[in-house]
N, C-alpha and C positions, 0 to 999 in steps of 0.2 A: 188437204187445206197446207198452207202455206208456215214452215215455222220463221220463228222473226228471234232474231240477235235480240240476246239479254244482257250477255256482257261480251267487249272485247278485251283480252287481253292481251299483249305482249312486253315476253319474260326476258332478259336481261342475261340470264347464267337455265343451265338445266335444271338445277337446285328450283330455280324460280317455277320453272314451265310442270313443272314431275309434281310440286306441289298445286299449282292451280288445276292441273287435269284429272288429280290424282278425286275419286267415286267421282267422275262428272263425265254428263256423256258430251265432248270436245270436240271442234272439227280443228283440228289443225291446220298451216299452212304456211304455206315458205311460197315459192314462186307464181306458184297460185293455179298453172297454166292450165291442167286437170282440173281442178277443182270450178275454176269457172264455168268452164265447158261442162258438167256434170250440172250444177248446181240450178244454170239458168235452163237447162236441158229439163230440167226437174227430174231426173235418175237420181239427183242425191240433195237431198235438202239441211238448209245448214242446223246444226245445234245450238240450244243456247248459246255456248260458251264456245268463241271465239277467240283463236289463241293463235298470233302470230308468232312464229318460230325462228324468222329471219332475220332480227338480232342477237340472236345469241352469242354471246361470247368465243370461240374458239367450236364452237360447229359447222363449220368452214374448212377449206384447206384438204388441199394434197401432199400429201410428206411418205419418210420410212417410218417406222417404227421398229429398231434391231431387224431384225427376220421379216418381213412385210408392209407393206403398203396400206396407208391408211385414206380412207375417200370419209375424207368430212360430211355429214351428211345432208350440208349446204352447197353442197360444190357441184359448181351450175356446170348444165352437162355443155358452155362456152367453154370454163376452165379443164372441163375431162379435153377435150379438144385439139388443144393449142398446148395442156405440160406436159414437159421437155422429161419429166419426170416419167413419164406415161409412157410417152414415148422414145424411152431406150428401154423403160422394166414390160412393162407390159401394149407394146402395142395396140394390139387387139382393139381395149379401148375408145385408143382415140379412133381407129379406123369405126365403129361401129358410131361412136358420135355426130363426125363428119357427115353421118347420113339419118341423122337425126332431125325431120325435121327444119330449121329454116331458122337464119341471125337470128331473129328477138324471139322466139319461141329460147332458142339453146340459151341466150342470156338470160334469163327469168328459171328457167325450169331445170329443180336441183335433183342429182341421182339418187337421194332417202328420196324426195318424192316420187323419181321412177318408180319406185319399188314398192312403195307401200300403195301405192295406187292399186300393184297388182293383177295390169292386164294383165293379158296372155303371149300380148305383142309388144308388150315394154322396150325397149330399143337394150335398152342398156344391162338389162337381165343376164340374155343368156353372155354373153362375154364375157358377165362375170360367172359367171356358173363356172363357165370354161377354165377358170382361176381360182380355183373352190373358195368362192367368197366367204365369208360369215360376216353377219351386221349385229353392231354393236347395238343393246338396247336399257335406258336408264327408268325405273319409277325413282320411290317414296323407300322403296323395298332393294335397294340398287338396282346395280349394272348389269346384266349379263348376255352370252353370245348365242348365237345359234345359225346351223351351217346354212342358208340361200336357200341349197336347194330345199329343204324340208319346209320356209318361211310361208312357201307360196300352201290354202289350201283351197282354191277355187278362185273361178272371175268378180276382182275387187277384193277380196278378203284371205287378209293372215291369218299368221300367230300368235300379232302383238297384240298383246292386252288395252283396252280401252286408255290405262291409264300408264302406259308408253312411251316415251317419246323415243326413237331412232335417233340414233345418234352419228354413228357412225360406219363404215363399211372395207372389211378387212381382210387383204389372201396373203397366200404368202410370196415373195420377188420371187420369178420365178429363174430355174436356174441356166445355166450355160445350155445348150440345144431346144431353147423352150421356140416351138416353133405355134400360129395359132392366126385363125381368119376370121370373117364372117360375114356376110351375106343375108342384106333384106332388099324382098322385091312390095313392091306398088307402083302404083296409076303411075307416081311422080316419082325419084331419087327416093326422096325424104322425108317433104313436107302429106304427107301419105303415111296411115295407117300399114303397118305394116302387113301385108296379103298371109306372109311365112318370113321369118327369117333363119337362117344355119350358122351354129359355129361350132370346129370341131381348132383342139392344138392336144401339143402331144410334146412330148422330149424327144431329144435324137442323143444318142451317146453310137456304139461299137454292138454291140448290139441290135440295133435298131429303135422306132419308133414303142417308147413304154408312155405310161403317165398317161394315157390320152384317153378325152374328153370330147363329147357332142352335147350338144344340145340345140332345139327344138325351140323355136315364137308361134305363138298362135295357128299355134296345131294342136292343143290339146286344152282342157279348159287355165291348165295352170303351164307357164313358161318348164320345159321336164330334158332334161339328163335323158341320150340316147346310151343305151346300157349295151345293147347287141349289135349297134353302130361301133362304140371302144371298142369291144370284146373283136371287132370281124377288123378295124381298123390293126388292130397292138398282131395281131393270126398273118395279118401282111395279104388280104381280101384284096384284090383287082377293084380300080373306081365303080364297074360298073355293080359289082355283088355287094360291096358296103355301102352306096346309093342304093338299090334295092333296100337291102335291111332297115336303111333308116326310112323310109318309104312308107317298109310294114308297122313302123315302132308307132307312128302319130295316128291320129284320130283326130280328124281334123271335119268341121261342121260345114255346113254352106249359108251364106249368111248372105248379103249384100255387096258386101266386098267380096266374094269368090267363093263358087261348090268345093264340099270337100273336095272331089273328083281330083279337080284345080292345084289344091293345095298340096294330095299327094303328089300329083307330077312337081313343083315345085321342087318340092319335099326331095325327091328322087336327083333333079335336074342340081340345082346350087352343091349338093353335096358331091356331086360325080366333079365339078368345077370346084369346088375345096379341098376336096384329094388332091387334083391335081395343083392343085397353087399353092401349096400344104407342104404336103410329103411328097409331088414328084416333079416339083421345078426347084 
């Protein structure tokens, strides 16, 4: 049975928002690019309380905060794509945003929404995992930080409590010598949901590559870090060796978009190409 919206709320502050959702079954939205598709298809029914968070002051913006970069939850994908700060400090985010849907969706979709939707194929999640991002969650009890790598529990599921609002994403400003890359594969470069996505990152010094990160999307119930791939890169393995390890780390499913075999082949191929582009060029 279709559930009806009984109350529509448009808070102007974080405090108003967390008060509105405390103890209630609420649907939060800003850009609505995922929510509208899910509710119209019947995959996700509306709850009695619908909360529009798009007008909350201070919930957007892209800035530095000491030695960290802050992405407001309402920062749009277009804003990330064109951010001079991110192009300088974390170009892998602008690279991922450039392959995210088309202009109409990018102009409305928010980074907070992409994270909270918790799709295994979420395009902005993989580069944020490379950057050791954390999410900030607010409730009437205060605010808490949670590493993004621990945020997801399954497809469409996270550790955000129903009385919490994701307010911002933070990550350390990458040091000198940092390099990263992101690749996704779909039938079309941007408009399609990723069949797979891959990202790698590391910092180079006189001793070689260190603090290596590898992450994969659409090949497990959640976006994942590839810890064995990371270790192989730090040890100086060849591109082919590292690609085969990456292939062995993922456990994709077969669905209407691709078979499990094809996804594993794509992970191996894209990882090998990224290794060349990031670590050999």
